[in-house]
C-alpha positions in Angstrom: 0.1 -0.1 0.1 2.8 2.4 0.7 4.8 1.4 -2.4 1.8 2.3 -4.2 1.4 5.8 -2.8 4.6 6.4 -2.8 4.3 5.6 -6.7 1.8 7.7 -7.2 3.4 10.8 -5.7 6.4 10.6 -7.4 4.5 10.0 -10.9 2.4 13.3 -9.3 5.8 15.3 -9.2 7.0 14.2 -12.2 4.5 15.8 -14.0 4.3 18.8 -11.7 8.3 19.3 -12.6 7.5 18.5 -16.4 4.8 21.0 -16.5 6.5 23.9 -14.9 9.9 23.5 -17.1 7.3 23.9 -20.2 5.9 26.6 -18.8 9.4 28.4 -18.0 10.5 27.7 -21.3 7.8 29.2 -23.1 8.3 32.3 -20.6 12.1 32.7 -21.0 11.4 32.5 -25.2 9.0 34.8 -25.1 11.1 36.8 -23.1 13.9 37.0 -25.8 11.8 36.9 -28.9 11.3 40.7 -30.4 8.0 39.8 -32.1 6.7 39.3 -28.7 7.7 42.6 -27.9 5.3 44.4 -30.5 2.1 45.8 -29.5 -0.8 43.6 -30.4 -3.6 45.7 -32.7 -5.3 45.0 -35.4 -4.9 47.0 -38.3 -8.3 49.6 -38.9 -9.6 50.7 -41.6 -10.8 53.9 -40.1 -8.1 54.6 -37.0 -10.4 57.4 -36.0 -14.0 56.5 -36.9 -16.2 59.2 -36.0 -20.1 59.3 -34.7 -20.7 62.6 -34.0 -24.3 63.2 -32.7 -24.1 66.4 -35.1 -22.0 66.0 -37.9 -22.5 62.2 -38.6 -26.3 62.4 -38.1 -26.4 65.6 -40.5 -24.8 64.1 -43.5 -26.1 60.8 -42.8 -29.0 62.2 -44.6 -27.9 61.9 -48.0 -26.5 58.7 -47.7 -28.3 55.3 -48.7 -27.3 51.7 -47.9 -27.9 49.3 -50.8 -28.9 45.7 -50.1 -30.5 42.7 -51.5 -34.2 42.7 -51.5 -34.6 40.4 -48.4 -32.2 40.0 -45.3 -30.8 36.6 -44.8 -31.4 36.6 -41.1 -32.1 40.1 -39.6 -32.7 43.4 -40.7 -29.5 45.4 -42.5 -27.7 42.0 -42.7 -28.0 42.1 -46.3 -26.0 45.6 -47.1 -23.3 45.7 -49.5 -22.5 48.9 -50.8 -23.2 52.8 -50.1 -25.4 55.3 -52.2 -25.7 58.9 -52.6 -29.4 61.0 -52.8 -29.5 62.9 -56.2 -33.2 63.4 -55.9 -36.5 62.0 -54.7 -36.4 59.2 -57.5 -32.4 58.9 -58.2 -29.8 57.4 -56.4 -25.7 57.6 -57.1 -23.6 55.0 -56.7 -20.7 52.9 -58.1 -21.4 50.5 -61.2 -19.4 47.8 -59.1 -22.5 48.0 -56.8 -25.0 47.0 -59.6 -23.5 43.9 -61.4 -21.7 40.5 -60.2 -18.4 39.8 -60.7 -18.6 38.7 -64.3 -20.1 42.2 -65.2 -23.5 41.2 -65.5 -25.9 43.3 -64.5 -28.4 42.5 -61.5 -32.0 42.9 -62.3 -33.3 45.7 -60.7 -36.4 44.2 -59.0 -33.5 42.4 -56.6 -32.2 45.5 -55.3 -33.7 47.3 -52.5 -32.2 51.2 -51.1 -32.5 51.9 -47.6 -32.8 55.5 -46.8 -33.4 57.6 -43.6 -31.3 55.1 -41.0 -28.1 55.9 -39.6 -27.7 52.6 -37.9 -28.3 49.6 -40.5 -29.4 47.3 -38.5 -32.4 49.2 -37.0 -35.4 50.1 -38.7 -37.0 53.4 -37.1 -40.7 53.5 -37.8 -41.6 56.9 -39.3 -38.1 57.6 -40.8 -36.9 54.4 -42.4 -37.6 54.1 -46.0 -37.2 50.9 -48.1 -37.4 51.7 -51.7 -37.2 48.7 -54.3 -35.2 49.9 -57.5 -36.9 50.1 -61.0 -33.8 51.1 -63.4 -30.2 50.7 -63.3 -28.1 53.1 -65.9 -24.4 52.8 -66.2 -21.8 54.2 -68.5 -21.2 52.1 -71.2 -17.2 52.8 -71.0 -17.7 50.6 -67.7 -18.4 47.4 -69.3 -15.9 48.0 -72.1 -13.0 49.5 -70.4 -13.6 49.1 -66.6 -13.7 53.0 -66.3 -16.3 55.4 -65.7 -17.1 53.3 -62.4 -20.7 55.3 -61.8 -24.2 54.3 -61.9 -27.7 55.7 -61.5 -30.6 54.0 -59.6 -34.4 55.3 -60.5 -36.1 54.5 -57.6 -39.7 52.6 -58.1 -41.0 55.2 -55.8 -40.2 58.6 -54.5 -38.6 59.3 -51.3 -40.9 60.8 -49.1 -40.4 64.3 -47.2 -38.6 63.1 -44.7 -36.1 65.2 -42.0 -33.9 62.6 -41.9 -33.3 62.4 -45.6 -32.0 65.1 -47.7 -30.7 65.5 -51.5 -27.1 66.1 -52.1 -26.1 68.7 -54.6 -23.7 68.3 -57.7 -20.9 69.9 -58.1 -20.4 73.4 -60.2 -16.6 73.1 -60.7 -13.4 70.7 -60.2 -13.1 69.5 -56.6 -10.2 71.7 -54.9 -7.3 69.2 -54.0 -5.4 68.5 -51.1 -8.1 69.9 -48.8 -10.2 67.3 -46.5 -13.6 65.6 -47.7 -15.7 63.6 -45.4 -16.6 59.9 -46.3 -19.3 58.4 -45.1 -20.4 54.5 -45.0 -21.2 51.5 -43.0 -18.2 49.5 -44.5 -16.0 47.1 -42.5 -14.0 48.5 -39.7 -10.6 47.3 -40.8 -9.5 44.8 -43.2 -11.8 41.5 -42.9 -13.5 42.7 -39.9 -17.1 43.1 -39.3 -19.5 46.0 -41.0 -20.2 48.9 -39.2 -23.5 49.0 -37.4 -24.0 52.9 -37.3 -22.7 54.9 -39.7 -18.8 56.5 -39.6 -17.4 59.1 -41.3 -13.4 60.2 -41.7 -11.9 63.1 -42.8 -9.5 62.5 -46.0 -7.4 64.6 -47.9 -8.0 64.5 -51.5 -4.8 64.4 -53.7 -3.9 66.1 -56.6 -4.1 64.5 -59.9 -0.1 64.2 -60.3 0.1 62.6 -57.0 -2.6 60.0 -57.7 -1.1 59.5 -61.2 2.4 58.7 -60.0 1.5 56.5 -56.9 -1.2 54.1 -59.0 -0.5 52.3 -62.3 -3.9 52.8 -63.9 -5.6 56.2 -63.4 -7.4 58.3 -65.3 -8.5 61.6 -65.6 -12.2 61.0 -64.3 -10.8 59.5 -61.5 -9.9 61.1 -58.2 -7.7 59.5 -55.2 -7.5 60.5 -51.6 -5.7 59.1 -48.5 -4.3 60.8 -45.4 -0.6 59.7 -46.6 1.4 61.8 -44.3 0.2 59.7 -41.3 1.0 56.0 -40.7 -3.0 55.3 -39.9 -5.0 53.5 -42.1 -8.4 55.5 -43.2 -9.5 54.3 -46.2 -12.9 52.8 -47.5 -13.2 49.1 -47.0 -15.5 46.4 -47.8 -19.0 47.5 -48.2 -18.0 51.3 -48.6 -18.3 50.9 -52.5 -20.3 53.8 -54.0 -20.5 55.8 -50.9 -20.3 59.4 -51.3 -17.1 62.0 -50.5 -18.6 65.1 -49.5 -18.4 68.8 -48.7 -20.9 71.3 -47.6 -23.5 69.0 -48.9 -21.9 68.4 -52.3 -21.2 65.0 -53.6 -17.8 65.7 -55.4 -16.8 61.9 -55.3 -18.0 58.0 -54.7 -15.9 54.9 -53.9 -14.8 53.2 -56.8 -11.6 51.0 -55.9 -10.7 50.3 -52.3 -7.2 49.5 -52.9 -5.7 51.7 -50.0 -7.8 49.0 -47.5 -5.5 47.7 -45.1 -2.6 50.0 -46.4 -0.6 53.0 -45.1 1.1 53.8 -47.9 -2.0 53.7 -50.9 -4.6 56.1 -51.3 -7.9 54.8 -52.6 -9.8 55.6 -55.8 -12.8 57.7 -56.4 -15.2 58.5 -59.5 -15.3 62.3 -59.9 -18.9 63.2 -60.1 -17.8 66.6 -61.6 -16.4 64.5 -64.8 -19.7 62.6 -65.4 -21.9 65.5 -65.0 -23.3 65.7 -68.2 -23.6 61.8 -68.3 -25.6 62.2 -65.4 -27.8 65.3 -66.3 -28.6 63.4 -69.8 -29.3 60.2 -68.3 -31.8 62.0 -65.6 -33.4 64.1 -67.9 -33.9 61.7 -70.8 -35.7 59.4 -68.5 -38.0 62.2 -67.3 -38.6 63.0 -70.8 -39.4 59.3 -71.6 -41.5 59.2 -68.6 -43.1 62.2 -69.3 -44.0 61.1 -72.9 -45.5 57.8 -71.5 -47.8 59.8 -69.0 -49.1 62.0 -71.8 -49.8 59.0 -74.3 -52.0 57.6 -71.3 -53.4 60.6 -70.8 -54.5 61.1 -74.3 -55.7 57.5 -74.5 -57.5 57.8 -71.2 -59.4 61.3 -73.0 -60.2 59.2 -75.6 -61.8 56.5 -74.0 -63.8 58.7 -71.5 -64.9 60.3 -75.2 -66.2 57.1 -76.7 -68.0 56.4 -73.5 -70.0 59.6 -73.7 -70.6 59.0 -77.3 -72.1 55.7 -76.6 -73.8 56.8 -73.6 
């Protein structure tokens, strides 16, 4: 009996000494490993993400969430792009947001625009508006040459007169470079991270064309780039921010096009220059309005003829 107890005690002692040796060795290696001394932190998309009750909510009125028609499990989990309100019936976004990876355009009826809600996961009664998309308009150059990354969405019904919804102005001149603009969106808070629940904004410097052209391999005159390259922070749009607006004083000067700066401290992201596309925007919106007006006039004329025929038969 005593020998058995002694054997159990010796086995326990050996296991204890072995465990103590392993712990000591791991601690010693960590102490001499320079990588263990580095601070553990995640690289964030917006190192200084802001949600200010005054500024963020005021600017959020211009921004919409683009989603598939139905949520997967709960409200807001189907957000995939941003957009900006140009009128009660038109939303501007990136062409990438209207097509799949093969550049096959989505059917309008599978898209939904959500406005008036700064928290993408919450439906606010009396302010959140869900509107289906009626038509999608994309420049031919996007599908042919991968440029002109811009799109217009015509809504199936007008956005209501709502204090939480506002129409952004189109620029009347080229953007001023080397000053800060405000980017808003619900994109991922860092590369590979979760989507933001509340809309966030970041102040980001719009760089001049020559600087962008020198840094990026493929850069066209209808593009812009922006990034806070004077610091080592990662302040760029990430997945979920494509199509989101770059604003200054209620005017939209750019929309997120290529998020190459996400996860990088040395590269800017690319934006579509809205001013460079003013003619296409204006022509598209006018042609749609003219066509709708003509259709209405035809319907009205047919209705008048029908009423006249009814009176004659009576």
